[in-house]
BAVO-998406 format. One record per atom (N, C-alpha, C, O, CB): residue number from 1; residue in three letters; atom name; x, y, z. Coordinates in steps of 0.001 Angstrom, whole numbers, plus 500000, padded with zeros to 6 digits. Glycine has a CB too. Layout:
<semis>
{i = NUM; aa = ALA; at = CA; x = X; y = Y; z = Z}
...
</semis>
This chain:
<semis>
{i = 1; aa = MET; at = N; x = 500747; y = 498854; z = 499985}
{i = 1; aa = MET; at = CA; x = 499976; y = 499971; z = 499955}
{i = 1; aa = MET; at = C; x = 500886; y = 501077; z = 500015}
{i = 1; aa = MET; at = O; x = 501856; y = 501053; z = 500773}
{i = 1; aa = MET; at = CB; x = 498987; y = 499996; z = 500995}
{i = 2; aa = LYS; at = N; x = 500602; y = 502158; z = 499175}
{i = 2; aa = LYS; at = CA; x = 501431; y = 503330; z = 499159}
{i = 2; aa = LYS; at = C; x = 500879; y = 504148; z = 500162}
{i = 2; aa = LYS; at = O; x = 499681; y = 504047; z = 500429}
{i = 2; aa = LYS; at = CB; x = 501507; y = 504033; z = 497835}
{i = 3; aa = PRO; at = N; x = 501697; y = 505046; z = 500825}
{i = 3; aa = PRO; at = CA; x = 501464; y = 505808; z = 502033}
{i = 3; aa = PRO; at = C; x = 500257; y = 506725; z = 501792}
{i = 3; aa = PRO; at = O; x = 499526; y = 506948; z = 502757}
{i = 3; aa = PRO; at = CB; x = 502736; y = 506628; z = 502437}
{i = 4; aa = LYS; at = N; x = 499985; y = 507257; z = 500655}
{i = 4; aa = LYS; at = CA; x = 498823; y = 508195; z = 500415}
{i = 4; aa = LYS; at = C; x = 497515; y = 507582; z = 500069}
{i = 4; aa = LYS; at = O; x = 496472; y = 508232; z = 500001}
{i = 4; aa = LYS; at = CB; x = 499145; y = 509111; z = 499334}
{i = 5; aa = GLU; at = N; x = 497613; y = 506245; z = 499842}
{i = 5; aa = GLU; at = CA; x = 496300; y = 505685; z = 499457}
{i = 5; aa = GLU; at = C; x = 495377; y = 505447; z = 500643}
{i = 5; aa = GLU; at = O; x = 495772; y = 505349; z = 501805}
{i = 5; aa = GLU; at = CB; x = 496494; y = 504381; z = 498717}
{i = 6; aa = LYS; at = N; x = 494051; y = 505359; z = 500225}
{i = 6; aa = LYS; at = CA; x = 493113; y = 505085; z = 501283}
{i = 6; aa = LYS; at = C; x = 493350; y = 503608; z = 501781}
{i = 6; aa = LYS; at = O; x = 493495; y = 502684; z = 500981}
{i = 6; aa = LYS; at = CB; x = 491621; y = 505310; z = 500770}
{i = 7; aa = LYS; at = N; x = 493379; y = 503442; z = 503108}
{i = 7; aa = LYS; at = CA; x = 493613; y = 502228; z = 503729}
{i = 7; aa = LYS; at = C; x = 492275; y = 501456; z = 503772}
{i = 7; aa = LYS; at = O; x = 491258; y = 501974; z = 504232}
{i = 7; aa = LYS; at = CB; x = 494219; y = 502446; z = 505111}
{i = 8; aa = PRO; at = N; x = 492311; y = 500088; z = 503233}
{i = 8; aa = PRO; at = CA; x = 491249; y = 499367; z = 503378}
{i = 8; aa = PRO; at = C; x = 490927; y = 498634; z = 504560}
{i = 8; aa = PRO; at = O; x = 491868; y = 498455; z = 505333}
{i = 8; aa = PRO; at = CB; x = 491256; y = 498648; z = 502503}
{i = 9; aa = SER; at = N; x = 489633; y = 498094; z = 504932}
{i = 9; aa = SER; at = CA; x = 489555; y = 497657; z = 506233}
{i = 9; aa = SER; at = C; x = 489838; y = 496112; z = 506245}
{i = 9; aa = SER; at = O; x = 489769; y = 495419; z = 507260}
{i = 9; aa = SER; at = CB; x = 488190; y = 498029; z = 506823}
{i = 10; aa = ARG; at = N; x = 490154; y = 495676; z = 505040}
{i = 10; aa = ARG; at = CA; x = 490639; y = 494246; z = 504976}
{i = 10; aa = ARG; at = C; x = 491779; y = 494229; z = 503933}
{i = 10; aa = ARG; at = O; x = 491723; y = 494943; z = 502932}
{i = 10; aa = ARG; at = CB; x = 489429; y = 493191; z = 504557}
{i = 11; aa = VAL; at = N; x = 492749; y = 493453; z = 504171}
{i = 11; aa = VAL; at = CA; x = 493909; y = 493265; z = 503236}
{i = 11; aa = VAL; at = C; x = 494299; y = 491830; z = 503184}
{i = 11; aa = VAL; at = O; x = 493882; y = 491012; z = 504003}
{i = 11; aa = VAL; at = CB; x = 495134; y = 494111; z = 503660}
{i = 12; aa = PHE; at = N; x = 495072; y = 491551; z = 502248}
{i = 12; aa = PHE; at = CA; x = 495396; y = 490172; z = 501662}
{i = 12; aa = PHE; at = C; x = 496929; y = 490047; z = 501869}
{i = 12; aa = PHE; at = O; x = 497579; y = 491010; z = 501462}
{i = 12; aa = PHE; at = CB; x = 494960; y = 490019; z = 500010}
{i = 13; aa = ARG; at = N; x = 497652; y = 488969; z = 502463}
{i = 13; aa = ARG; at = CA; x = 498954; y = 488822; z = 502465}
{i = 13; aa = ARG; at = C; x = 499215; y = 487420; z = 501804}
{i = 13; aa = ARG; at = O; x = 498368; y = 486526; z = 501803}
{i = 13; aa = ARG; at = CB; x = 499494; y = 488996; z = 503865}
{i = 14; aa = ILE; at = N; x = 500536; y = 487300; z = 501211}
{i = 14; aa = ILE; at = CA; x = 501029; y = 486236; z = 500560}
{i = 14; aa = ILE; at = C; x = 501640; y = 485479; z = 501764}
{i = 14; aa = ILE; at = O; x = 502466; y = 486061; z = 502466}
{i = 14; aa = ILE; at = CB; x = 502012; y = 486618; z = 499379}
{i = 15; aa = ILE; at = N; x = 501241; y = 484111; z = 502052}
{i = 15; aa = ILE; at = CA; x = 501855; y = 483243; z = 503073}
{i = 15; aa = ILE; at = C; x = 502616; y = 482093; z = 502364}
{i = 15; aa = ILE; at = O; x = 502059; y = 481357; z = 501549}
{i = 15; aa = ILE; at = CB; x = 500750; y = 482666; z = 504063}
{i = 16; aa = ASN; at = N; x = 503932; y = 481978; z = 502722}
{i = 16; aa = ASN; at = CA; x = 504891; y = 481001; z = 502285}
{i = 16; aa = ASN; at = C; x = 504322; y = 479577; z = 503208}
{i = 16; aa = ASN; at = O; x = 504517; y = 479528; z = 504422}
{i = 16; aa = ASN; at = CB; x = 506632; y = 481587; z = 502657}
{i = 17; aa = LYS; at = N; x = 503696; y = 478594; z = 502553}
{i = 17; aa = LYS; at = CA; x = 503225; y = 477426; z = 503191}
{i = 17; aa = LYS; at = C; x = 504415; y = 476674; z = 503974}
{i = 17; aa = LYS; at = O; x = 504201; y = 476020; z = 504995}
{i = 17; aa = LYS; at = CB; x = 502566; y = 476513; z = 502115}
{i = 18; aa = GLU; at = N; x = 505671; y = 476826; z = 503406}
{i = 18; aa = GLU; at = CA; x = 506817; y = 476020; z = 503940}
{i = 18; aa = GLU; at = C; x = 507099; y = 476543; z = 505377}
{i = 18; aa = GLU; at = O; x = 507316; y = 475741; z = 506285}
{i = 18; aa = GLU; at = CB; x = 508152; y = 476152; z = 502985}
{i = 19; aa = ASN; at = N; x = 507096; y = 477987; z = 505600}
{i = 19; aa = ASN; at = CA; x = 507580; y = 478409; z = 506822}
{i = 19; aa = ASN; at = C; x = 506461; y = 479230; z = 507565}
{i = 19; aa = ASN; at = O; x = 506652; y = 479727; z = 508675}
{i = 19; aa = ASN; at = CB; x = 508861; y = 479210; z = 506607}
{i = 20; aa = GLY; at = N; x = 505279; y = 479333; z = 506868}
{i = 20; aa = GLY; at = CA; x = 504168; y = 480018; z = 507490}
{i = 20; aa = GLY; at = C; x = 504168; y = 481629; z = 507781}
{i = 20; aa = GLY; at = O; x = 503373; y = 482216; z = 508516}
{i = 20; aa = GLY; at = CB; x = 504004; y = 479347; z = 508729}
{i = 21; aa = LYS; at = N; x = 505322; y = 482251; z = 506981}
{i = 21; aa = LYS; at = CA; x = 505537; y = 483579; z = 507111}
{i = 21; aa = LYS; at = C; x = 505017; y = 484382; z = 505956}
{i = 21; aa = LYS; at = O; x = 504913; y = 483832; z = 504859}
{i = 21; aa = LYS; at = CB; x = 506895; y = 483793; z = 507306}
{i = 22; aa = ALA; at = N; x = 504681; y = 485644; z = 506114}
{i = 22; aa = ALA; at = CA; x = 504411; y = 486463; z = 504987}
{i = 22; aa = ALA; at = C; x = 505537; y = 486739; z = 504046}
{i = 22; aa = ALA; at = O; x = 506688; y = 486872; z = 504460}
{i = 22; aa = ALA; at = CB; x = 503916; y = 487667; z = 505435}
{i = 23; aa = GLU; at = N; x = 505203; y = 486830; z = 502734}
{i = 23; aa = GLU; at = CA; x = 506138; y = 487088; z = 501868}
{i = 23; aa = GLU; at = C; x = 506070; y = 488524; z = 501257}
{i = 23; aa = GLU; at = O; x = 505006; y = 488905; z = 500770}
{i = 23; aa = GLU; at = CB; x = 506073; y = 486092; z = 500914}
{i = 24; aa = GLY; at = N; x = 507112; y = 489291; z = 501267}
{i = 24; aa = GLY; at = CA; x = 507044; y = 490533; z = 500571}
{i = 24; aa = GLY; at = C; x = 507321; y = 490595; z = 499108}
{i = 24; aa = GLY; at = O; x = 507976; y = 489704; z = 498567}
{i = 24; aa = GLY; at = CB; x = 507889; y = 491376; z = 501169}
{i = 25; aa = VAL; at = N; x = 506803; y = 491709; z = 498384}
{i = 25; aa = VAL; at = CA; x = 506961; y = 491876; z = 496984}
{i = 25; aa = VAL; at = C; x = 507804; y = 493063; z = 496829}
{i = 25; aa = VAL; at = O; x = 507459; y = 494069; z = 497448}
{i = 25; aa = VAL; at = CB; x = 505643; y = 492002; z = 496246}
{i = 26; aa = TYR; at = N; x = 508805; y = 493103; z = 496134}
{i = 26; aa = TYR; at = CA; x = 509686; y = 494347; z = 496026}
{i = 26; aa = TYR; at = C; x = 509013; y = 495399; z = 495303}
{i = 26; aa = TYR; at = O; x = 508431; y = 495179; z = 494241}
{i = 26; aa = TYR; at = CB; x = 511008; y = 494071; z = 495329}
{i = 27; aa = SER; at = N; x = 509075; y = 496547; z = 495851}
{i = 27; aa = SER; at = CA; x = 508504; y = 497848; z = 495113}
{i = 27; aa = SER; at = C; x = 509493; y = 498852; z = 494976}
{i = 27; aa = SER; at = O; x = 509894; y = 499285; z = 496057}
{i = 27; aa = SER; at = CB; x = 507316; y = 498515; z = 495853}
{i = 28; aa = ARG; at = N; x = 510005; y = 499351; z = 493964}
{i = 28; aa = ARG; at = CA; x = 511108; y = 500308; z = 493779}
{i = 28; aa = ARG; at = C; x = 510949; y = 501572; z = 494742}
{i = 28; aa = ARG; at = O; x = 511919; y = 502020; z = 495352}
{i = 28; aa = ARG; at = CB; x = 511147; y = 500771; z = 492253}
{i = 29; aa = ALA; at = N; x = 509623; y = 502140; z = 494849}
{i = 29; aa = ALA; at = CA; x = 509310; y = 503316; z = 495694}
{i = 29; aa = ALA; at = C; x = 509311; y = 502938; z = 497186}
{i = 29; aa = ALA; at = O; x = 509814; y = 503673; z = 498036}
{i = 29; aa = ALA; at = CB; x = 507924; y = 503914; z = 495299}
{i = 30; aa = TYR; at = N; x = 508777; y = 501864; z = 497440}
{i = 30; aa = TYR; at = CA; x = 508436; y = 501654; z = 498908}
{i = 30; aa = TYR; at = C; x = 508960; y = 500368; z = 499459}
{i = 30; aa = TYR; at = O; x = 508256; y = 499804; z = 500297}
{i = 30; aa = TYR; at = CB; x = 506926; y = 501672; z = 499124}
{i = 31; aa = CYS; at = N; x = 510133; y = 499804; z = 499098}
{i = 31; aa = CYS; at = CA; x = 510717; y = 498661; z = 499488}
{i = 31; aa = CYS; at = C; x = 509870; y = 497430; z = 499372}
{i = 31; aa = CYS; at = O; x = 509307; y = 497317; z = 498284}
{i = 31; aa = CYS; at = CB; x = 511150; y = 498831; z = 500755}
{i = 32; aa = ASN; at = N; x = 509644; y = 496441; z = 500289}
{i = 32; aa = ASN; at = CA; x = 508684; y = 495455; z = 500054}
{i = 32; aa = ASN; at = C; x = 507311; y = 495744; z = 500435}
{i = 32; aa = ASN; at = O; x = 507066; y = 496387; z = 501456}
{i = 32; aa = ASN; at = CB; x = 509061; y = 494337; z = 500664}
{i = 33; aa = GLU; at = N; x = 506314; y = 495255; z = 499587}
{i = 33; aa = GLU; at = CA; x = 504885; y = 495610; z = 499940}
{i = 33; aa = GLU; at = C; x = 504270; y = 494181; z = 500452}
{i = 33; aa = GLU; at = O; x = 504445; y = 493148; z = 499805}
{i = 33; aa = GLU; at = CB; x = 504005; y = 496284; z = 498546}
{i = 34; aa = TYR; at = N; x = 503653; y = 494217; z = 501481}
{i = 34; aa = TYR; at = CA; x = 502986; y = 493006; z = 501954}
{i = 34; aa = TYR; at = C; x = 501288; y = 492904; z = 502136}
{i = 34; aa = TYR; at = O; x = 500624; y = 491893; z = 502365}
{i = 34; aa = TYR; at = CB; x = 503626; y = 492770; z = 503285}
{i = 35; aa = ASP; at = N; x = 500859; y = 494203; z = 501968}
{i = 35; aa = ASP; at = CA; x = 499321; y = 494255; z = 502006}
{i = 35; aa = ASP; at = C; x = 498663; y = 494495; z = 500501}
{i = 35; aa = ASP; at = O; x = 499108; y = 495394; z = 499788}
{i = 35; aa = ASP; at = CB; x = 498854; y = 495520; z = 503037}
{i = 36; aa = PHE; at = N; x = 497755; y = 493780; z = 500130}
{i = 36; aa = PHE; at = CA; x = 497297; y = 493803; z = 498695}
{i = 36; aa = PHE; at = C; x = 495605; y = 493930; z = 498958}
{i = 36; aa = PHE; at = O; x = 495001; y = 493364; z = 499869}
{i = 36; aa = PHE; at = CB; x = 497841; y = 492263; z = 497749}
{i = 37; aa = GLU; at = N; x = 495068; y = 494727; z = 498030}
{i = 37; aa = GLU; at = CA; x = 493653; y = 494662; z = 498151}
{i = 37; aa = GLU; at = C; x = 492711; y = 493602; z = 497885}
{i = 37; aa = GLU; at = O; x = 491551; y = 493638; z = 498297}
{i = 37; aa = GLU; at = CB; x = 493275; y = 495483; z = 497526}
{i = 38; aa = SER; at = N; x = 493234; y = 492580; z = 497143}
{i = 38; aa = SER; at = CA; x = 492326; y = 491314; z = 496885}
{i = 38; aa = SER; at = C; x = 493366; y = 490199; z = 496607}
{i = 38; aa = SER; at = O; x = 494549; y = 490384; z = 496319}
{i = 38; aa = SER; at = CB; x = 491211; y = 491502; z = 495533}
{i = 39; aa = PRO; at = N; x = 492743; y = 489039; z = 496738}
{i = 39; aa = PRO; at = CA; x = 493693; y = 487691; z = 496546}
{i = 39; aa = PRO; at = C; x = 494336; y = 487875; z = 495154}
{i = 39; aa = PRO; at = O; x = 495513; y = 487550; z = 494999}
{i = 39; aa = PRO; at = CB; x = 492771; y = 486128; z = 496583}
{i = 40; aa = SER; at = N; x = 493608; y = 488384; z = 494134}
{i = 40; aa = SER; at = CA; x = 494181; y = 488310; z = 492783}
{i = 40; aa = SER; at = C; x = 495189; y = 489435; z = 492604}
{i = 40; aa = SER; at = O; x = 496086; y = 489308; z = 491770}
{i = 40; aa = SER; at = CB; x = 493068; y = 488395; z = 491694}
{i = 41; aa = ASP; at = N; x = 495087; y = 490467; z = 493308}
{i = 41; aa = ASP; at = CA; x = 496371; y = 491453; z = 493436}
{i = 41; aa = ASP; at = C; x = 497635; y = 490891; z = 494048}
{i = 41; aa = ASP; at = O; x = 498759; y = 491139; z = 493613}
{i = 41; aa = ASP; at = CB; x = 496023; y = 492679; z = 494323}
{i = 42; aa = ALA; at = N; x = 497381; y = 490143; z = 495054}
{i = 42; aa = ALA; at = CA; x = 498440; y = 489431; z = 495842}
{i = 42; aa = ALA; at = C; x = 499135; y = 488343; z = 494709}
{i = 42; aa = ALA; at = O; x = 500321; y = 488373; z = 494382}
{i = 42; aa = ALA; at = CB; x = 497697; y = 488597; z = 497285}
{i = 43; aa = ARG; at = N; x = 498170; y = 487429; z = 494219}
{i = 43; aa = ARG; at = CA; x = 498785; y = 486385; z = 493346}
{i = 43; aa = ARG; at = C; x = 499441; y = 486984; z = 492169}
{i = 43; aa = ARG; at = O; x = 500419; y = 486409; z = 491691}
{i = 43; aa = ARG; at = CB; x = 497759; y = 485380; z = 492872}
{i = 44; aa = ASN; at = N; x = 498991; y = 488104; z = 491643}
{i = 44; aa = ASN; at = CA; x = 499510; y = 488732; z = 490318}
{i = 44; aa = ASN; at = C; x = 500677; y = 489790; z = 490666}
{i = 44; aa = ASN; at = O; x = 501201; y = 490492; z = 489802}
{i = 44; aa = ASN; at = CB; x = 498230; y = 489523; z = 489484}
{i = 45; aa = SER; at = N; x = 500987; y = 489819; z = 491884}
{i = 45; aa = SER; at = CA; x = 502052; y = 491076; z = 492260}
{i = 45; aa = SER; at = C; x = 503352; y = 490889; z = 491752}
{i = 45; aa = SER; at = O; x = 503962; y = 491865; z = 491319}
{i = 45; aa = SER; at = CB; x = 502284; y = 491292; z = 493816}
{i = 46; aa = HIS; at = N; x = 503922; y = 489623; z = 491747}
{i = 46; aa = HIS; at = CA; x = 505160; y = 489403; z = 491269}
{i = 46; aa = HIS; at = C; x = 505336; y = 489254; z = 489658}
{i = 46; aa = HIS; at = O; x = 504601; y = 488503; z = 489017}
{i = 46; aa = HIS; at = CB; x = 505603; y = 488247; z = 491954}
{i = 47; aa = CYS; at = N; x = 506360; y = 490018; z = 489058}
{i = 47; aa = CYS; at = CA; x = 506290; y = 490038; z = 487651}
{i = 47; aa = CYS; at = C; x = 506589; y = 488781; z = 486810}
{i = 47; aa = CYS; at = O; x = 506462; y = 488680; z = 485590}
{i = 47; aa = CYS; at = CB; x = 507128; y = 491008; z = 487258}
{i = 48; aa = TYR; at = N; x = 507001; y = 487856; z = 487666}
{i = 48; aa = TYR; at = CA; x = 507295; y = 486348; z = 487095}
{i = 48; aa = TYR; at = C; x = 506133; y = 485346; z = 487439}
{i = 48; aa = TYR; at = O; x = 506036; y = 484210; z = 486976}
{i = 48; aa = TYR; at = CB; x = 508725; y = 485706; z = 487779}
{i = 49; aa = GLY; at = N; x = 505254; y = 485952; z = 488337}
{i = 49; aa = GLY; at = CA; x = 504036; y = 485132; z = 488568}
{i = 49; aa = GLY; at = C; x = 504363; y = 483898; z = 489523}
{i = 49; aa = GLY; at = O; x = 503779; y = 482821; z = 489401}
{i = 49; aa = GLY; at = CB; x = 503457; y = 484612; z = 487151}
{i = 50; aa = ILE; at = N; x = 505319; y = 484133; z = 490458}
{i = 50; aa = ILE; at = CA; x = 505720; y = 482953; z = 491296}
{i = 50; aa = ILE; at = C; x = 504703; y = 482757; z = 492446}
{i = 50; aa = ILE; at = O; x = 504712; y = 481684; z = 493049}
{i = 50; aa = ILE; at = CB; x = 507192; y = 483154; z = 491896}
{i = 51; aa = PHE; at = N; x = 503867; y = 483685; z = 492768}
{i = 51; aa = PHE; at = CA; x = 502756; y = 483615; z = 493780}
{i = 51; aa = PHE; at = C; x = 501568; y = 482911; z = 493396}
{i = 51; aa = PHE; at = O; x = 500708; y = 482615; z = 494224}
{i = 51; aa = PHE; at = CB; x = 502337; y = 484905; z = 494155}
{i = 52; aa = LYS; at = N; x = 501472; y = 482603; z = 492065}
{i = 52; aa = LYS; at = CA; x = 500414; y = 481859; z = 491435}
{i = 52; aa = LYS; at = C; x = 500369; y = 480230; z = 491780}
{i = 52; aa = LYS; at = O; x = 499426; y = 479471; z = 491557}
{i = 52; aa = LYS; at = CB; x = 500586; y = 482087; z = 489907}
{i = 53; aa = ASP; at = N; x = 501538; y = 479934; z = 492334}
{i = 53; aa = ASP; at = CA; x = 501733; y = 478509; z = 492707}
{i = 53; aa = ASP; at = C; x = 500959; y = 478252; z = 494021}
{i = 53; aa = ASP; at = O; x = 501371; y = 478660; z = 495107}
{i = 53; aa = ASP; at = CB; x = 503297; y = 478156; z = 492881}
{i = 54; aa = GLU; at = N; x = 499823; y = 477559; z = 493862}
{i = 54; aa = GLU; at = CA; x = 499013; y = 477511; z = 495053}
{i = 54; aa = GLU; at = C; x = 499576; y = 476276; z = 495996}
{i = 54; aa = GLU; at = O; x = 499129; y = 476111; z = 497131}
{i = 54; aa = GLU; at = CB; x = 497417; y = 477315; z = 494620}
{i = 55; aa = LEU; at = N; x = 500387; y = 475597; z = 495546}
{i = 55; aa = LEU; at = CA; x = 500961; y = 474577; z = 496465}
{i = 55; aa = LEU; at = C; x = 502008; y = 475068; z = 497301}
{i = 55; aa = LEU; at = O; x = 502311; y = 474476; z = 498337}
{i = 55; aa = LEU; at = CB; x = 501481; y = 473450; z = 495747}
{i = 56; aa = LYS; at = N; x = 502650; y = 476230; z = 496881}
{i = 56; aa = LYS; at = CA; x = 503691; y = 476862; z = 497738}
{i = 56; aa = LYS; at = C; x = 503109; y = 477954; z = 498503}
{i = 56; aa = LYS; at = O; x = 503521; y = 478143; z = 499648}
{i = 56; aa = LYS; at = CB; x = 504860; y = 477385; z = 496934}
{i = 57; aa = TYR; at = N; x = 502188; y = 478707; z = 498004}
{i = 57; aa = TYR; at = CA; x = 501881; y = 479928; z = 498479}
{i = 57; aa = TYR; at = C; x = 500300; y = 480090; z = 498782}
{i = 57; aa = TYR; at = O; x = 499454; y = 479750; z = 497955}
{i = 57; aa = TYR; at = CB; x = 502390; y = 480919; z = 497489}
{i = 58; aa = ASP; at = N; x = 499989; y = 480626; z = 500011}
{i = 58; aa = ASP; at = CA; x = 498624; y = 480761; z = 500244}
{i = 58; aa = ASP; at = C; x = 498137; y = 482177; z = 500284}
{i = 58; aa = ASP; at = O; x = 499049; y = 483003; z = 500300}
{i = 58; aa = ASP; at = CB; x = 498302; y = 480106; z = 501441}
{i = 59; aa = ILE; at = N; x = 496987; y = 482628; z = 500304}
{i = 59; aa = ILE; at = CA; x = 496611; y = 484130; z = 500585}
{i = 59; aa = ILE; at = C; x = 495862; y = 484175; z = 501935}
{i = 59; aa = ILE; at = O; x = 494831; y = 483519; z = 502078}
{i = 59; aa = ILE; at = CB; x = 495629; y = 484786; z = 499368}
{i = 60; aa = ALA; at = N; x = 496316; y = 484866; z = 502831}
{i = 60; aa = ALA; at = CA; x = 495557; y = 485076; z = 504074}
{i = 60; aa = ALA; at = C; x = 494756; y = 486462; z = 504067}
{i = 60; aa = ALA; at = O; x = 495202; y = 487444; z = 503473}
{i = 60; aa = ALA; at = CB; x = 496564; y = 485028; z = 505298}
{i = 61; aa = GLU; at = N; x = 493671; y = 486477; z = 504694}
{i = 61; aa = GLU; at = CA; x = 492924; y = 487831; z = 504787}
{i = 61; aa = GLU; at = C; x = 493019; y = 488250; z = 506173}
{i = 61; aa = GLU; at = O; x = 492894; y = 487431; z = 507084}
{i = 61; aa = GLU; at = CB; x = 491377; y = 487765; z = 504346}
{i = 62; aa = TYR; at = N; x = 493238; y = 489512; z = 506386}
{i = 62; aa = TYR; at = CA; x = 493472; y = 490195; z = 507574}
{i = 62; aa = TYR; at = C; x = 492389; y = 491285; z = 507640}
{i = 62; aa = TYR; at = O; x = 492067; y = 491896; z = 506621}
{i = 62; aa = TYR; at = CB; x = 494918; y = 490753; z = 507633}
{i = 63; aa = GLU; at = N; x = 491860; y = 491518; z = 508766}
{i = 63; aa = GLU; at = CA; x = 490984; y = 492786; z = 509121}
{i = 63; aa = GLU; at = C; x = 491831; y = 493765; z = 509680}
{i = 63; aa = GLU; at = O; x = 492469; y = 493438; z = 510681}
{i = 63; aa = GLU; at = CB; x = 489818; y = 492516; z = 510146}
{i = 64; aa = VAL; at = N; x = 491970; y = 494984; z = 509192}
{i = 64; aa = VAL; at = CA; x = 492666; y = 496088; z = 509584}
{i = 64; aa = VAL; at = C; x = 491955; y = 496831; z = 510672}
{i = 64; aa = VAL; at = O; x = 490800; y = 497186; z = 510437}
{i = 64; aa = VAL; at = CB; x = 492914; y = 496918; z = 508458}
{i = 65; aa = THR; at = N; x = 492452; y = 497094; z = 511750}
{i = 65; aa = THR; at = CA; x = 491685; y = 497942; z = 512936}
{i = 65; aa = THR; at = C; x = 492751; y = 498880; z = 513377}
{i = 65; aa = THR; at = O; x = 493960; y = 498651; z = 513359}
{i = 65; aa = THR; at = CB; x = 491103; y = 496983; z = 514318}
{i = 66; aa = TYR; at = N; x = 492093; y = 500076; z = 513817}
{i = 66; aa = TYR; at = CA; x = 492974; y = 501164; z = 514169}
{i = 66; aa = TYR; at = C; x = 492603; y = 501332; z = 515789}
{i = 66; aa = TYR; at = O; x = 491447; y = 501212; z = 516194}
{i = 66; aa = TYR; at = CB; x = 492683; y = 502600; z = 513173}
{i = 67; aa = THR; at = N; x = 493638; y = 501599; z = 516584}
{i = 67; aa = THR; at = CA; x = 493536; y = 501720; z = 518050}
{i = 67; aa = THR; at = C; x = 494044; y = 502966; z = 518406}
{i = 67; aa = THR; at = O; x = 495260; y = 503130; z = 518311}
{i = 67; aa = THR; at = CB; x = 494242; y = 500660; z = 518800}
{i = 68; aa = LEU; at = N; x = 493244; y = 503989; z = 518849}
{i = 68; aa = LEU; at = CA; x = 493968; y = 505266; z = 519289}
{i = 68; aa = LEU; at = C; x = 494821; y = 505081; z = 520399}
{i = 68; aa = LEU; at = O; x = 494395; y = 504456; z = 521371}
{i = 68; aa = LEU; at = CB; x = 493044; y = 506342; z = 519651}
{i = 69; aa = ILE; at = N; x = 495977; y = 505543; z = 520388}
{i = 69; aa = ILE; at = CA; x = 496958; y = 505415; z = 521587}
{i = 69; aa = ILE; at = C; x = 497202; y = 506667; z = 522331}
{i = 69; aa = ILE; at = O; x = 497382; y = 506638; z = 523548}
{i = 69; aa = ILE; at = CB; x = 498314; y = 504921; z = 521132}
{i = 70; aa = LYS; at = N; x = 497215; y = 507755; z = 521659}
{i = 70; aa = LYS; at = CA; x = 497165; y = 509162; z = 522064}
{i = 70; aa = LYS; at = C; x = 496644; y = 510226; z = 521432}
{i = 70; aa = LYS; at = O; x = 497172; y = 510574; z = 520376}
{i = 70; aa = LYS; at = CB; x = 498188; y = 509526; z = 522238}
{i = 71; aa = GLU; at = N; x = 495635; y = 510872; z = 521888}
{i = 71; aa = GLU; at = CA; x = 495019; y = 511931; z = 521174}
{i = 71; aa = GLU; at = C; x = 495847; y = 513268; z = 521460}
{i = 71; aa = GLU; at = O; x = 496207; y = 513624; z = 522582}
{i = 71; aa = GLU; at = CB; x = 493488; y = 512051; z = 521605}
{i = 72; aa = THR; at = N; x = 496080; y = 513918; z = 520326}
{i = 72; aa = THR; at = CA; x = 496854; y = 515097; z = 520414}
{i = 72; aa = THR; at = C; x = 495902; y = 516321; z = 520261}
{i = 72; aa = THR; at = O; x = 494834; y = 516244; z = 519653}
{i = 72; aa = THR; at = CB; x = 497975; y = 515086; z = 519341}
{i = 73; aa = ALA; at = N; x = 496395; y = 517533; z = 520898}
{i = 73; aa = ALA; at = CA; x = 495394; y = 518656; z = 520831}
{i = 73; aa = ALA; at = C; x = 495873; y = 519554; z = 519883}
{i = 73; aa = ALA; at = O; x = 495240; y = 520578; z = 519627}
{i = 73; aa = ALA; at = CB; x = 495153; y = 519379; z = 522142}
</semis>
């Protein structure tokens, strides 16, 4: 997600089934990107299509919540 984009209430992440960790996708402007707007966006995020391999990668859906930590005046 680019910093100035509207943040969605749900995001999708690519999960490596071998180690259970989220996989990032390189973005020249913002380093690695982990959050995508849809499962399709996540699967198609790599230019060589490596995340289309459903045996190796899964897509997890997360609900994004915001918690107020400190209110500024």
